[in-house]
MMTF fields as JSON, N, C-alpha, C and O atoms, coordinates in Angstrom:
{
  "mmtfVersion": "1.0.0",
  "mmtfProducer": "UNKNOWN",
  "numBonds": 459,
  "numAtoms": 460,
  "numGroups": 115,
  "numChains": 1,
  "numModels": 1,
  "chainsPerModel": [1],
  "groupsPerChain": [115],
  "chainIdList": ["A"],
  "bondAtomList": [4, 2, 8, 6, 12, 10, 16, 14, 20, 18, 24, 22, 28, 26, 32, 30, 36, 34, 40, 38, 44, 42, 48, 46, 52, 50, 56, 54, 60, 58, 64, 62, 68, 66, 72, 70, 76, 74, 80, 78, 84, 82, 88, 86, 92, 90, 96, 94, 100, 98, 104, 102, 108, 106, 112, 110, 116, 114, 120, 118, 124, 122, 128, 126, 132, 130, 136, 134, 140, 138, 144, 142, 148, 146, 152, 150, 156, 154, 160, 158, 164, 162, 168, 166, 172, 170, 176, 174, 180, 178, 184, 182, 188, 186, 192, 190, 196, 194, 200, 198, 204, 202, 208, 206, 212, 210, 216, 214, 220, 218, 224, 222, 228, 226, 232, 230, 236, 234, 240, 238, 244, 242, 248, 246, 252, 250, 256, 254, 260, 258, 264, 262, 268, 266, 272, 270, 276, 274, 280, 278, 284, 282, 288, 286, 292, 290, 296, 294, 300, 298, 304, 302, 308, 306, 312, 310, 316, 314, 320, 318, 324, 322, 328, 326, 332, 330, 336, 334, 340, 338, 344, 342, 348, 346, 352, 350, 356, 354, 360, 358, 364, 362, 368, 366, 372, 370, 376, 374, 380, 378, 384, 382, 388, 386, 392, 390, 396, 394, 400, 398, 404, 402, 408, 406, 412, 410, 416, 414, 420, 418, 424, 422, 428, 426, 432, 430, 436, 434, 440, 438, 444, 442, 448, 446, 452, 450, 456, 454],
  "bondOrderList": [1, 1, 1, 1, 1, 1, 1, 1, 1, 1, 1, 1, 1, 1, 1, 1, 1, 1, 1, 1, 1, 1, 1, 1, 1, 1, 1, 1, 1, 1, 1, 1, 1, 1, 1, 1, 1, 1, 1, 1, 1, 1, 1, 1, 1, 1, 1, 1, 1, 1, 1, 1, 1, 1, 1, 1, 1, 1, 1, 1, 1, 1, 1, 1, 1, 1, 1, 1, 1, 1, 1, 1, 1, 1, 1, 1, 1, 1, 1, 1, 1, 1, 1, 1, 1, 1, 1, 1, 1, 1, 1, 1, 1, 1, 1, 1, 1, 1, 1, 1, 1, 1, 1, 1, 1, 1, 1, 1, 1, 1, 1, 1, 1, 1],
  "groupList": [{"groupName": "UNK", "atomNameList": ["N", "CA", "C", "O"], "elementList": ["N", "C", "C", "O"], "formalChargeList": [0, 0, 0, 0], "bondAtomList": [1, 0, 2, 1, 3, 2], "bondOrderList": [1, 1, 2], "singleLetterCode": "X", "chemCompType": "L-PEPTIDE LINKING"}],
  "groupTypeList": [0, 0, 0, 0, 0, 0, 0, 0, 0, 0, 0, 0, 0, 0, 0, 0, 0, 0, 0, 0, 0, 0, 0, 0, 0, 0, 0, 0, 0, 0, 0, 0, 0, 0, 0, 0, 0, 0, 0, 0, 0, 0, 0, 0, 0, 0, 0, 0, 0, 0, 0, 0, 0, 0, 0, 0, 0, 0, 0, 0, 0, 0, 0, 0, 0, 0, 0, 0, 0, 0, 0, 0, 0, 0, 0, 0, 0, 0, 0, 0, 0, 0, 0, 0, 0, 0, 0, 0, 0, 0, 0, 0, 0, 0, 0, 0, 0, 0, 0, 0, 0, 0, 0, 0, 0, 0, 0, 0, 0, 0, 0, 0, 0, 0, 0],
  "groupIdList": [1, 2, 3, 4, 5, 6, 7, 8, 9, 10, 11, 12, 13, 14, 15, 16, 17, 18, 19, 20, 21, 22, 23, 24, 25, 26, 27, 28, 29, 30, 31, 32, 33, 34, 35, 36, 37, 38, 39, 40, 41, 42, 43, 44, 45, 46, 47, 48, 49, 50, 51, 52, 53, 54, 55, 56, 57, 58, 59, 60, 61, 62, 63, 64, 65, 66, 67, 68, 69, 70, 71, 72, 73, 74, 75, 76, 77, 78, 79, 80, 81, 82, 83, 84, 85, 86, 87, 88, 89, 90, 91, 92, 93, 94, 95, 96, 97, 98, 99, 100, 101, 102, 103, 104, 105, 106, 107, 108, 109, 110, 111, 112, 113, 114, 115],
  "secStructList": [7, 2, 2, 2, 2, 2, 2, 2, 2, 2, 2, 2, 2, 2, 2, 2, 2, 2, 2, 2, 2, 2, 2, 2, 7, 7, 3, 3, 3, 3, 3, 3, 7, 1, 1, 7, 3, 3, 1, 1, 3, 3, 3, 7, 7, 6, 6, 7, 3, 3, 3, 3, 3, 3, 7, 1, 1, 1, 7, 5, 7, 3, 3, 7, 4, 4, 4, 1, 7, 5, 7, 7, 7, 5, 7, 6, 6, 7, 3, 3, 3, 3, 3, 7, 7, 6, 6, 1, 7, 1, 3, 3, 3, 3, 1, 1, 6, 6, 7, 7, 7, 1, 3, 3, 3, 3, 3, 7, 1, 7, 7, 7, 7, 7, 7],
  "xCoordList": [16.038, 15.362, 16.097, 15.433, 17.471, 18.059, 17.613, 17.511, 17.379, 16.885, 15.525, 15.166, 14.907, 13.452, 13.603, 12.83, 14.398, 14.648, 15.015, 14.507, 16.132, 16.631, 15.594, 15.417, 14.711, 13.717, 12.487, 11.828, 12.374, 11.505, 11.906, 11.183, 13.507, 14.156, 14.342, 14.437, 14.337, 14.24, 13.002, 12.955, 11.748, 10.447, 10.192, 9.676, 10.48, 10.365, 10.995, 10.481, 12.175, 13.084, 12.658, 12.829, 12.091, 11.427, 10.177, 10.082, 9.295, 8.04, 8.215, 7.464, 9.472, 9.529, 10.078, 9.79, 10.844, 11.3, 10.239, 10.058, 9.443, 8.269, 7.487, 6.954, 7.407, 6.529, 7.061, 6.481, 8.413, 8.912, 8.994, 8.8, 9.25, 9.327, 8.105, 8.037, 6.978, 5.508, 5.112, 4.31, 5.909, 5.589, 6.173, 5.595, 7.293, 7.963, 7.386, 7.633, 6.645, 5.845, 4.926, 4.208, 4.725, 3.633, 2.968, 3.389, 1.837, 1.133, 1.201, 1.085, 1.39, 1.743, 0.553, 0.05, 0.005, -1.3, -0.646, 0.215, -1.31, -1.086, -2.506, -3.062, -3.019, -4.04, -3.86, -3.16, -4.531, -4.615, -5.441, -6.575, -5.389, -5.971, -6.312, -5.771, -7.051, -7.119, -5.753, -5.625, -4.798, -3.708, -2.368, -1.268, -2.65, -1.728, -1.646, -2.659, -0.224, -0.535, -0.379, 0.296, -0.888, -0.756, -0.784, -1.783, 0.614, 1.959, 2.697, 2.83, 3.157, 4.018, 5.097, 5.529, 5.633, 6.829, 6.23, 5.628, 6.583, 6.12, 7.384, 8.093, 7.476, 8.656, 8.425, 7.623, 9.012, 8.723, 10.078, 11.142, 9.954, 10.887, 10.515, 9.397, 11.809, 11.25, 10.485, 10.827, 9.304, 8.577, 7.366, 6.3, 7.169, 6.255, 5.288, 5.761, 3.771, 2.858, 2.47, 2.281, 2.33, 2.152, 0.439, 0.209, -0.405, -1.848, -2.396, -2.806, -2.469, -2.891, -4.188, -4.583, -5.319, -6.66, -7.13, -6.7, -8.09, -8.209, -9.436, -10.466, -9.056, -10.196, -10.212, -10.438, -10.001, -9.633, -11.032, -11.235, -11.77, -13.317, -13.398, -14.379, -12.276, -12.231, -11.144, -10.351, -11.527, -10.582, -8.996, -8.614, -8.277, -6.854, -5.799, -5.982, -4.937, -3.861, -2.623, -2.584, -1.641, -0.421, 0.638, 0.271, 1.618, 2.913, 4.053, 3.941, 5.233, 6.465, 7.222, 6.706, 8.325, 9.454, 9.291, 9.152, 9.382, 9.291, 8.529, 8.964, 7.406, 6.595, 6.87, 6.351, 7.702, 8.259, 7.288, 7.536, 5.905, 4.957, 3.552, 3.448, 2.879, 1.483, 0.203, 0.376, -0.534, -1.67, -2.979, -3.785, -2.984, -4.199, -5.277, -5.043, -6.542, -7.474, -7.78, -7.91, -7.84, -7.941, -9.355, -9.301, -10.362, -11.892, -11.81, -10.905, -12.816, -13.082, -13.258, -13.842, -12.798, -12.944, -12.306, -12.388, -11.686, -10.819, -9.532, -9.039, -8.873, -7.461, -6.449, -6.787, -5.474, -4.444, -3.204, -2.696, -2.722, -1.443, -0.319, -0.317, 0.721, 2.092, 2.835, 2.737, 3.57, 4.44, 5.915, 6.446, 6.503, 7.791, 8.936, 8.863, 9.877, 10.936, 12.168, 12.067, 13.566, 14.682, 14.648, 15.034, 14.078, 14.338, 12.925, 12.731, 12.151, 10.879, 11.249, 11.706, 11.011, 11.598, 10.883, 9.767, 11.47, 11.301, 10.344, 9.852, 10.141, 9.225, 7.939, 8.034, 6.848, 5.717, 4.681, 4.54, 4.291, 3.225, 1.686, 1.241, 1.202, -0.256, -0.455, 0.543, -1.604, -1.649, -1.412, -0.895, -1.759, -1.704, -0.481, -0.242, 0.259, 1.268, 2.32, 2.589, 2.797, 3.842, 3.465, 4.345, 2.285, 1.687, 1.914, 1.542, 2.518, 2.726, 2.514, 3.297, 1.312, 1.163, 1.579, 2.225, 1.398, 1.928, 2.749, 2.519, 3.814, 4.786, 4.751, 4.388, 5.092, 5.23, 6.437, 6.917, 6.933, 8.159, 8.051, 7.399, 8.958, 8.972, 10.554, 11.534, 10.585, 11.835, 12.402, 11.511, 13.29, 13.625, 14.529, 15.024, 14.712, 15.192, 14.287, 13.061, 14.985, 13.79, 12.974, 13.5, 11.562, 10.705, 11.345, 11.917, 11.375, 11.698, 10.822, 9.662, 11.298, 10.395, 9.87, 10.549, 8.675, 8.07, 8.611, 8.906, 8.655, 9.521, 8.416, 8.711],
  "yCoordList": [-37.447, -36.05, -34.814, -33.833, -34.838, -33.606, -33.399, -32.264, -34.317, -34.038, -33.338, -32.599, -33.669, -33.112, -31.84, -31.077, -31.216, -30.35, -29.04, -27.925, -29.739, -28.803, -28.511, -27.332, -29.47, -29.216, -28.234, -27.468, -28.433, -27.291, -25.939, -24.961, -25.948, -24.566, -23.67, -22.468, -24.815, -24.158, -23.57, -22.586, -24.441, -23.997, -22.685, -21.694, -22.657, -21.301, -20.131, -19.03, -20.505, -19.561, -18.902, -17.709, -19.839, -19.577, -18.855, -17.73, -19.293, -18.389, -17.092, -16.191, -16.814, -15.596, -14.647, -13.45, -15.218, -14.363, -13.857, -12.639, -14.649, -14.347, -13.321, -12.377, -13.577, -12.426, -11.084, -10.003, -11.384, -9.905, -9.26, -8.045, -9.846, -9.144, -8.535, -7.492, -9.378, -8.593, -7.387, -6.527, -7.466, -6.474, -5.206, -4.139, -5.286, -4.01, -3.163, -1.96, -3.779, -2.816, -2.176, -2.751, -0.723, 0.154, 0.556, 0.276, 1.274, 2.116, 3.366, 3.636, 4.197, 5.827, 6.352, 5.704, 7.469, 7.906, 9.257, 9.869, 9.708, 11.087, 11.445, 10.624, 12.546, 13.086, 14.191, 15.204, 13.8, 14.633, 15.528, 15.054, 16.871, 17.888, 18.803, 18.465, 19.776, 20.745, 21.694, 22.487, 21.44, 22.246, 21.819, 22.339, 20.684, 20.082, 18.782, 18.089, 18.151, 17.085, 17.164, 18.09, 16.374, 16.457, 15.123, 14.434, 14.862, 15.719, 15.93, 14.927, 16.989, 17.263, 16.349, 15.745, 16.16, 15.058, 13.845, 14.007, 12.672, 11.595, 10.478, 9.998, 10.238, 9.523, 8.146, 7.726, 7.338, 6.053, 5.094, 5.621, 3.986, 2.896, 1.833, 1.339, 1.527, 0.618, -0.511, -0.973, -1.035, -2.417, -1.279, -1.835, -0.122, 0.365, 0.681, 0.863, 0.838, 1.511, 2.847, 3.311, 3.525, 5.218, 4.668, 4.009, 5.152, 5.076, 6.427, 7.064, 7.016, 8.271, 8.282, 7.36, 9.091, 9.146, 10.496, 11.563, 10.346, 11.807, 12.563, 11.989, 13.742, 14.585, 15.777, 16.827, 15.791, 17.19, 17.489, 18.614, 16.809, 16.933, 16.627, 16.857, 16.141, 15.905, 14.629, 14.185, 14.289, 12.935, 13.459, 14.421, 12.684, 12.961, 11.809, 10.611, 12.207, 11.313, 11.414, 12.592, 10.825, 10.994, 10.15, 9.102, 10.399, 9.866, 10.034, 10.886, 9.511, 9.603, 10.373, 10.437, 10.891, 11.647, 10.505, 9.282, 11.575, 10.894, 9.598, 8.597, 9.792, 8.798, 7.272, 6.298, 7.257, 6.139, 4.976, 3.779, 5.888, 5.081, 5.919, 7.145, 5.305, 6.283, 5.628, 4.494, 6.105, 6.001, 5.467, 4.611, 6.04, 6.088, 6.722, 7.035, 6.939, 8.098, 7.54, 6.354, 8.402, 8.102, 8.889, 10.113, 8.356, 8.937, 9.836, 9.652, 10.633, 11.366, 10.324, 9.253, 10.665, 9.631, 8.311, 7.431, 8.16, 6.918, 7.032, 8.062, 5.616, 5.514, 4.855, 4.068, 5.142, 4.568, 4.088, 4.875, 2.696, 2.293, 2.236, 1.718, 2.769, 2.746, 1.779, 2.011, 0.72, -0.071, 0.471, 0.454, 1.03, 1.4, 0.07, -1.049, 0.566, -0.12, 0.565, 1.768, -0.041, 0.785, 1.779, 2.947, 1.056, 1.912, 2.903, 3.5, 2.933, 3.957, 5.451, 5.898, 6.234, 7.498, 8.338, 8.022, 9.095, 9.605, 10.858, 11.357, 11.312, 12.426, 12.057, 10.953, 12.527, 12.392, 13.868, 14.842, 13.935, 14.932, 14.553, 13.463, 15.527, 15.286, 15.622, 16.079, 15.513, 15.748, 14.665, 13.643, 14.781, 13.752, 14.194, 15.373, 12.974, 13.218, 14.386, 15.329, 14.204, 15.174, 16.347, 17.207, 16.702, 18.223, 18.523, 19.594, 17.568, 17.987, 19.289, 20.138, 19.704, 21.087, 20.951, 21.925, 20.079, 19.997, 18.732, 17.641, 19.095, 17.969, 17.455, 18.181, 16.403, 15.658, 14.886, 14.612, 14.519, 13.829, 12.703, 12.753, 11.723, 10.6, 10.725, 11.058, 10.498, 10.308, 9.146, 8.567, 8.664, 7.563, 7.926, 7.032, 9.156, 9.616, 9.447, 9.372, 9.393, 9.225, 10.61, 11.649, 10.556, 11.566, 12.613, 12.115, 14.006, 14.653, 14.555, 14.167, 14.882, 14.798, 16.416, 17.437, 16.318, 17.696, 17.854, 17.044, 19.286, 19.809, 20.26, 20.701],
  "zCoordList": [24.265, 24.959, 24.354, 24.02, 24.202, 23.614, 22.234, 21.77, 21.651, 20.279, 20.153, 19.237, 21.131, 21.212, 21.679, 21.098, 22.628, 23.167, 21.93, 21.813, 21.092, 19.995, 19.294, 18.988, 18.896, 17.822, 18.348, 17.645, 19.579, 20.225, 20.299, 20.106, 20.69, 20.644, 18.997, 18.749, 18.161, 16.921, 16.375, 15.637, 16.914, 16.343, 17.336, 16.819, 18.506, 19.101, 18.559, 18.363, 18.342, 17.719, 16.221, 15.971, 15.294, 14.23, 14.457, 13.965, 15.068, 15.505, 15.998, 15.623, 17.105, 17.42, 16.284, 16.262, 15.391, 14.221, 13.686, 13.69, 13.185, 12.248, 12.971, 12.389, 14.642, 15.031, 15.173, 15.063, 15.469, 15.821, 14.347, 14.354, 13.052, 11.823, 11.362, 10.712, 11.808, 11.476, 12.187, 11.823, 13.427, 14.625, 14.178, 14.383, 13.576, 13.11, 12.032, 11.951, 11.239, 10.156, 10.714, 11.532, 10.37, 11.019, 9.626, 8.503, 9.967, 8.928, 9.397, 10.593, 8.498, 8.699, 8.093, 7.174, 8.48, 7.831, 7.36, 7.992, 5.881, 5.373, 4.735, 4.006, 4.99, 4.818, 3.453, 3.484, 2.476, 1.286, 1.576, 1.646, 1.827, 2.013, 0.694, -0.359, 0.695, -0.477, -0.231, 0.702, -1.247, -1.449, -0.541, -0.73, 0.584, 1.301, 1.602, 1.523, 2.063, 2.577, 4.288, 4.738, 5.051, 6.346, 7.172, 7.378, 7.647, 7.748, 6.434, 5.733, 6.027, 4.847, 5.016, 4.034, 6.271, 6.149, 7.194, 8.256, 6.566, 7.366, 7.68, 6.795, 8.839, 9.434, 9.476, 10.31, 8.688, 8.456, 8.103, 7.778, 8.182, 7.912, 6.786, 6.641, 5.899, 4.965, 5.58, 6.669, 4.809, 5.355, 5.653, 5.39, 6.03, 6.399, 5.459, 4.338, 5.576, 4.825, 4.967, 6.091, 3.944, 3.985, 3.335, 2.321, 4.208, 3.908, 3.635, 4.605, 2.311, 2.15, 2.123, 1.409, 2.713, 2.664, 2.205, 2.643, 1.243, 0.056, 1.287, 1.641, 1.699, 2.432, 1.676, 2.277, 0.408, -0.467, -1.008, -1.465, -1.0, -1.576, -3.37, -4.076, -3.753, -5.288, -5.274, -4.444, -6.611, -6.914, -7.025, -7.69, -6.301, -6.574, -7.123, -6.907, -7.685, -8.137, -7.34, -6.982, -6.897, -6.452, -7.085, -7.616, -7.094, -7.932, -7.291, -6.41, -7.384, -7.114, -8.288, -9.404, -8.04, -8.759, -10.127, -10.146, -11.255, -12.546, -12.835, -13.406, -12.37, -12.262, -11.867, -12.413, -10.912, -10.67, -9.805, -9.66, -9.203, -8.96, -8.961, -8.924, -8.994, -9.491, -8.333, -7.886, -8.089, -7.148, -8.064, -7.7, -9.077, -10.065, -9.23, -8.062, -9.831, -8.997, -7.424, -7.12, -6.739, -5.345, -5.091, -4.973, -5.02, -5.011, -3.28, -2.467, -3.112, -2.006, -0.909, -1.072, 0.02, 1.352, 1.151, 2.008, 0.06, -0.324, 0.233, 0.695, 0.146, 0.396, -0.55, -1.435, -0.362, -1.111, -0.185, 0.614, -0.337, 0.359, -0.404, -1.521, 0.15, -0.595, 0.331, 1.536, -0.066, 0.751, 0.359, -0.752, 1.767, 1.427, 1.245, 1.753, 0.438, 0.435, 0.239, -0.006, 0.302, 0.432, -0.936, -0.908, -2.222, -3.309, -3.579, -4.638, -2.592, -2.864, -2.7, -1.647, -3.865, -3.803, -2.349, -1.936, -1.892, -0.627, -0.652, 0.36, -1.98, -2.285, -2.862, -3.397, -2.953, -3.385, -4.228, -3.489, -5.087, -5.348, -5.868, -6.227, -5.799, -6.581, -7.9, -8.458, -8.658, -9.942, -10.78, -10.329, -12.051, -12.893, -14.109, -14.369, -14.816, -15.728, -15.33, -16.074, -14.219, -13.621, -13.469, -13.512, -13.281, -13.04, -11.468, -10.988, -10.72, -9.256, -8.899, -9.324, -7.977, -7.558, -6.103, -5.716, -5.266, -3.886, -3.74, -4.262, -2.885, -2.584, -0.944, -0.019, -0.839, 0.6, 0.317, -0.782, 1.715, 1.762, 3.092, 4.135, 2.567, 3.477, 4.166, 3.499, 5.158, 6.027, 6.63, 7.252, 6.702, 7.248, 8.492, 9.177, 8.74, 9.923, 11.116, 11.037, 12.216, 13.68, 13.693, 13.294, 14.212, 14.306, 15.235, 16.205, 15.146, 16.068, 17.261, 17.118, 18.448, 19.527, 19.859, 19.746, 20.229, 20.95, 22.317, 23.195, 22.222, 23.597, 24.567, 25.677]
}
């Protein structure tokens, strides 16, 4: 009986670990506007996804510093998903071939509270 109880406890612990891990990743939204990103600073954590939505009215290209990552073309009203890791650079810009015109930032700090 003790053996059955231990197996059941291990199964519950394993299932809980997977459920908690999956619940911790969030999607953060960034709107690509004409001449800006909204918000300009996105508060996230490693494991989150940043979902960029192009509302600028023209095809956009995003990249990290020194082209550490590139989105490829993002059509009007289309999205691009960037999965954040500990090694993902925390700044990004629009434009092709390093011609970044507008910059945005990702912060792993806690988001400031509204007063």
